[in-house]
N, C-alpha and C positions, 0 to 999 in steps of 0.2 A: 336500762335501755329506754330510749325515747319511744313514745308511741308511734311516731311516723316511721322510725327505723324498723320497728317491729312489724308494722303493716307492710312496709316495703319487702321485708324478708318473707312474710306470709304470701304476698303476691307472687314472688318468684317460685315459691313452693307449689302453690295451687295452679299456676299457669298451665302446666302440661295436662291437667285433668279437667279444665273447665269446658263446658258445652255452650255457654252463653257469653259471647265476647262483650256484648253491650253491658251486661251486669258486671263483668270483670272490669270494664273501663270505668265504671262508677262504684267500684268496691269501696266500702266504708265499714266501720265497726258493726253496723247493723246487718251487713250482708250475711246471708245464710248459705252454707256450702251446697246443700242438696237442692233446696227450693229455688234459690236465686242463681247460683252458678251452674246448676244442673250436674253437679259431680255425683256420680252414682256411689252407692254405699261401699262397693269393693274398692273404688278409687279413693274414697274417703279414708280407708285404712292405710292406703299408700301415702296419702297426705300426712296422716298422723305419724307414720314411720319416718317420713322425711322431716317432719318437725322435730322428732326425737333426735335425728342425726344432726340437723342444723344447729340446734340449741344445746346438744349434749345433755338431754334430760330423758327421764323414763316416765311415760304416761301410763297410768294404771287403767284397767278395764273400765272402772266406774267413771273415770275422767274422760275416757274415749267416748262414752255414751253422751256426755255433756258437751262435747266439742262439735257443735253443729253450726256455729257462727264465728265470724271473725272475732267479735268481742269475747266469746267464750274461750276461743283459742288463746287470745292475748292474756286473759286472766289466768288460765292454766299455765301458760309459759312463764308469765311473770312470777306466779307463786312458786313454781318449780325452781326457777333460777334464783329466787330469794332464799331457798332452802339449801343451796349448794355452799 
């Protein structure tokens, strides 16, 4: 999957949970879910569940703890999809 396609899918997933529209408008690989987009930790769990559904993958607890930014999410998703 192309990087731009992956970012587009992630943007659709996080959109309902963001609290900072300006940060969302400038979303990049470096964007952090909690500090930049102001997604609270409970909603971050929802984001992770939505990622699992969207990409048909299973994210383990230790991976969930690492999934704090767009690039981290992209790396986890890419690795999981490569193992299928």
